[in-house]
C-alpha positions as CSV (number, residue, x, y, z in Angstrom):
1,M,-2.3,-21.1,26.2
2,I,0.8,-22.2,24.4
3,I,3.4,-19.4,24.1
4,V,6.1,-19.4,21.5
5,T,8.9,-16.9,21.8
6,G,10.9,-15.6,18.8
7,A,7.8,-16.0,16.6
8,N,9.2,-13.6,14.0
9,G,12.2,-15.9,13.5
10,V,12.4,-18.8,11.2
11,L,12.1,-21.6,13.8
12,G,9.6,-19.8,16.1
13,R,7.4,-18.8,13.1
14,G,7.5,-22.3,11.8
15,V,6.3,-23.7,15.1
16,V,3.4,-21.2,15.2
17,E,2.4,-22.1,11.6
18,V,2.2,-25.8,12.5
19,L,0.4,-25.1,15.7
20,V,-2.3,-23.1,13.9
21,G,-3.1,-26.3,12.0
22,L,-3.3,-28.4,15.2
23,V,-5.2,-26.2,17.7
24,P,-7.4,-23.2,17.7
25,A,-5.5,-20.0,17.0
26,G,-6.8,-18.5,20.2
27,R,-4.8,-21.0,22.2
28,I,-1.6,-19.8,20.8
29,G,0.5,-16.8,22.0
30,A,3.3,-15.3,20.0
31,S,6.0,-13.5,22.0
32,V,7.9,-11.2,19.6
33,R,10.2,-8.1,19.9
34,D,8.2,-6.4,17.1
35,P,4.5,-7.1,17.2
36,D,3.9,-5.2,14.0
37,A,6.0,-7.7,12.1
38,A,3.6,-10.5,13.3
39,S,0.4,-8.7,12.4
40,D,-0.5,-11.5,10.0
41,L,-0.6,-13.9,12.9
42,A,-2.8,-11.5,14.9
43,D,-5.1,-11.3,11.9
44,R,-5.5,-15.1,12.1
45,G,-6.4,-15.1,15.8
46,V,-3.0,-15.7,17.4
47,R,-2.4,-13.5,20.4
48,V,0.6,-11.4,19.6
49,R,2.4,-9.5,22.4
50,R,5.8,-7.9,22.8
51,G,8.3,-9.9,24.7
52,D,12.0,-9.2,24.7
53,F,14.5,-11.4,26.6
54,T,16.7,-8.3,27.2
55,E,13.7,-6.5,28.9
56,P,12.4,-9.2,31.3
57,A,9.6,-6.9,32.4
58,T,8.0,-7.3,29.0
59,L,7.8,-11.1,29.4
60,A,5.2,-11.0,32.1
61,D,2.6,-9.6,29.7
62,A,3.8,-11.8,26.8
63,F,3.6,-15.0,28.9
64,E,0.3,-14.2,30.7
65,G,-1.9,-17.2,30.9
66,A,0.7,-19.6,29.7
67,E,0.2,-23.3,30.2
68,Q,3.4,-24.0,28.3
69,V,6.2,-21.7,27.0
70,L,8.5,-22.7,24.2
71,V,11.7,-20.6,24.7
72,V,13.4,-20.4,21.3
73,S,17.1,-19.9,22.1
74,A,18.6,-16.5,21.4
75,N,21.2,-15.8,18.7
76,T,23.4,-14.1,21.3
77,L,26.3,-16.0,22.7
78,G,28.2,-15.9,26.0
79,D,27.1,-14.3,29.2
80,E,24.6,-12.1,27.5
81,G,22.8,-15.0,25.8
82,R,22.8,-17.0,29.0
83,A,21.3,-14.1,30.9
84,Q,18.5,-13.9,28.3
85,H,17.7,-17.6,28.5
86,R,17.6,-17.4,32.3
87,A,15.3,-14.4,32.1
88,A,12.9,-16.1,29.7
89,I,12.8,-19.4,31.7
90,E,12.2,-17.5,35.0
91,A,9.5,-15.4,33.4
92,A,7.7,-18.5,32.1
93,V,7.8,-20.0,35.6
94,A,6.5,-16.8,37.2
95,A,3.7,-16.7,34.6
96,G,2.5,-20.1,35.9
97,A,3.5,-22.3,33.0
98,G,3.1,-25.9,33.7
99,R,6.0,-26.8,31.4
100,V,8.9,-24.9,29.9
101,L,10.4,-26.1,26.7
102,Y,13.7,-24.8,25.3
103,T,15.3,-25.2,21.9
104,A,18.7,-26.6,22.7
105,H,21.3,-28.4,20.5
106,Q,22.3,-32.0,19.9
107,G,25.8,-31.0,20.9
108,A,24.9,-29.2,24.2
109,R,28.0,-29.8,26.4
110,H,29.8,-27.6,28.9
111,D,33.2,-28.6,27.5
112,S,32.4,-28.2,23.8
113,P,34.7,-26.1,21.6
114,F,31.6,-25.0,19.7
115,A,30.6,-21.7,21.3
116,A,26.9,-22.2,21.3
117,A,27.0,-25.6,23.0
118,P,28.1,-24.5,26.5
119,D,25.4,-21.8,26.4
120,H,22.7,-24.5,25.7
121,A,24.2,-26.7,28.5
122,A,23.9,-23.7,30.9
123,A,20.3,-23.1,29.9
124,E,19.6,-26.8,30.7
125,D,21.1,-26.2,34.1
126,V,18.7,-23.4,34.7
127,L,15.8,-25.5,33.6
128,A,16.8,-28.3,35.9
129,T,16.4,-26.1,38.9
130,C,13.4,-24.0,37.7
131,G,10.9,-25.8,39.8
132,V,8.4,-26.9,37.0
133,P,8.5,-29.7,34.5
134,W,10.8,-28.9,31.6
135,T,11.9,-30.2,28.2
136,S,15.1,-29.4,26.3
137,L,14.8,-30.1,22.6
138,R,18.1,-31.4,21.5
139,N,17.9,-30.1,18.0
140,G,20.2,-31.3,15.3
141,F,22.6,-28.9,13.5
142,Y,20.6,-26.6,11.1
143,A,21.0,-27.8,7.5
144,N,20.9,-24.2,6.3
145,T,24.4,-23.9,7.6
146,V,25.7,-26.2,4.8
147,P,25.3,-23.8,1.8
148,M,27.2,-21.2,3.8
149,L,30.0,-23.6,4.4
150,L,30.1,-24.6,0.8
151,G,30.7,-21.0,-0.4
152,D,31.8,-21.1,-4.0
153,A,32.8,-24.8,-4.0
154,A,30.3,-25.7,-6.7
155,S,32.0,-23.2,-9.1
156,T,35.7,-23.7,-8.0
157,G,35.5,-27.5,-7.7
158,E,37.2,-27.4,-4.3
159,L,35.6,-27.5,-0.8
160,R,38.4,-26.2,1.5
161,L,37.5,-26.7,5.1
162,P,39.1,-28.0,8.3
163,A,39.0,-31.7,9.2
164,D,35.6,-32.6,10.3
165,G,33.4,-35.4,11.6
166,P,29.9,-36.5,10.7
167,V,26.9,-34.2,11.3
168,A,23.3,-35.1,11.4
169,W,22.1,-32.0,9.5
170,T,18.5,-31.2,10.2
171,T,16.0,-28.7,8.7
172,R,14.3,-26.1,10.7
173,E,11.0,-27.0,9.1
174,D,11.2,-30.5,10.5
175,L,12.3,-29.2,13.9
176,A,9.3,-26.8,14.0
177,A,6.9,-29.6,13.2
178,A,8.4,-31.8,16.0
179,A,8.2,-28.9,18.5
180,A,4.6,-28.2,17.7
181,R,3.7,-31.9,18.1
182,L,5.4,-32.0,21.5
183,L,3.6,-28.9,22.6
184,V,0.2,-30.3,21.6
185,E,0.6,-34.0,22.4
186,G,2.9,-33.8,25.4
187,A,6.7,-33.6,25.9
188,P,9.0,-35.8,27.9
189,D,10.8,-34.5,31.0
190,G,14.4,-33.4,30.6
191,P,16.5,-33.5,27.4
192,T,14.9,-35.2,24.4
193,A,16.7,-37.8,22.3
194,P,18.6,-36.0,19.5
195,L,16.1,-34.5,17.0
196,T,18.0,-35.0,13.8
197,G,17.9,-35.6,10.1
198,P,18.1,-39.2,8.8
199,E,21.9,-39.5,8.4
200,A,25.1,-38.1,9.7
201,V,27.5,-37.2,6.9
202,D,30.9,-35.5,6.8
203,M,31.9,-32.8,4.4
204,A,33.5,-35.2,1.9
205,A,30.1,-36.7,1.5
206,V,28.5,-33.3,1.2
207,A,31.0,-32.5,-1.6
208,G,30.0,-35.7,-3.3
209,I,26.3,-34.7,-3.1
210,V,27.0,-31.2,-4.6
211,G,28.9,-32.8,-7.4
212,D,26.0,-35.1,-8.1
213,L,23.5,-32.3,-8.0
214,T,25.5,-29.9,-10.2
215,G,27.2,-32.4,-12.5
216,R,30.5,-30.9,-11.7
217,P,32.9,-32.8,-9.3
218,V,33.8,-31.1,-6.1
219,R,37.0,-32.1,-4.4
220,R,37.2,-32.1,-0.6
221,V,40.4,-30.3,0.6
222,V,41.4,-30.4,4.3
223,V,43.0,-27.2,5.6
224,E,44.4,-26.4,9.0
225,D,42.1,-24.7,11.5
226,G,44.3,-21.6,11.6
227,E,44.3,-21.2,7.8
228,Y,40.6,-21.5,7.7
229,R,40.1,-18.9,10.5
230,A,42.5,-16.5,8.7
231,A,40.7,-16.9,5.4
232,L,37.3,-16.2,7.0
233,V,38.6,-13.0,8.7
234,A,40.2,-11.9,5.4
235,R,36.8,-12.2,3.8
236,G,35.3,-9.9,6.4
237,T,33.9,-12.5,8.9
238,P,34.0,-11.1,12.4
239,E,36.6,-12.8,14.5
240,P,34.1,-14.2,17.1
241,A,32.1,-15.7,14.2
242,A,35.2,-17.2,12.6
243,E,36.2,-18.7,15.9
244,M,32.8,-20.2,16.4
245,L,33.0,-21.9,12.9
246,V,36.4,-23.3,13.8
247,G,35.0,-24.6,17.0
248,M,32.1,-26.2,15.1
249,F,34.6,-28.3,13.1
250,A,36.5,-29.2,16.3
251,A,33.3,-30.4,18.0
252,S,32.3,-32.4,14.9
253,R,35.6,-34.2,14.9
254,R,34.9,-35.6,18.4
255,G,31.4,-36.7,17.3
256,D,29.3,-34.0,19.1
257,F,26.8,-33.7,16.2
258,A,26.3,-37.4,15.5
259,P,24.8,-40.0,15.2
260,A,21.5,-39.5,13.5
261,D,18.4,-40.5,15.5
262,P,14.9,-41.6,14.4
263,T,13.0,-39.6,17.0
264,L,12.4,-36.6,14.8
265,A,10.7,-38.7,12.1
266,Q,8.6,-40.5,14.7
267,L,7.4,-37.2,16.1
268,T,6.4,-35.7,12.8
269,G,5.1,-38.9,11.3
270,R,7.1,-38.5,8.1
271,P,10.7,-39.1,7.0
272,A,13.1,-36.4,8.1
273,T,14.6,-34.3,5.3
274,S,18.0,-35.5,4.2
275,I,20.8,-33.1,3.5
276,R,20.7,-34.2,-0.2
277,E,17.0,-33.2,-0.3
278,H,17.8,-29.9,1.3
279,L,20.7,-29.1,-1.0
280,A,18.6,-30.0,-4.0
281,T,16.7,-26.8,-3.5
282,A,19.9,-24.8,-4.0
283,F,21.6,-26.9,-6.7
284,S,20.2,-28.5,-9.9
285,P,22.0,-30.6,-12.5
286,A,24.0,-28.7,-15.1
287,R,22.3,-28.2,-18.4
């Protein structure tokens, strides 16, 4: 049985939806914190069981009969998040899984200024000593982050952000399709090649794309990290989240989220979605 954790989340649910089209639903297990929210999957024949990384005892039942477990990384950062990932990996091994897969990040590094990246690197350390074959999916940076970074730039005509470097923005839909393929067709040992969109672009290029899509020019304005952090906090962003965003820009400046790689498109058998295509769903030409 293929077990997918976090199957009520965007990425986990996406993986399950693709899997249902590739293998019989009875071969798929969804591990979720709220089984009622996944009742539609149960109605289609997917085994739905409660599994909560913060309650490791629940994972034994959720992972029962696992041949493979895809551990979708938690949204929690720091020691708490690392403990959750360790619990999930150890539970998968205890359940007898022949392979543990984990959704990591292209920029996974112990020394990264982007807060999530060292957590992913720590999870890879756990995987490396877990005693069974493992795969770390080095996912590109989620493209749905870009509209959040844009804020009101389309209306103000200015995109005010810290200095940045190129990022190979990647859609969760593409990543879900790739993960499902690896679960069905076989995954490599260790970290994958970066699973990314087709190009790495900086925010100046993103501003140009938004201008093209809206018909209103957007000027890229570079601000100091401290100014950006203060502006975020003033708008109500919690300080840890503001610090994480600042760290993201610092990591991008040193190239942690580039270059783009063709592996994702090769896995899915279709071109990876570009950031222009992704933004086109949010912006349309001015009328």
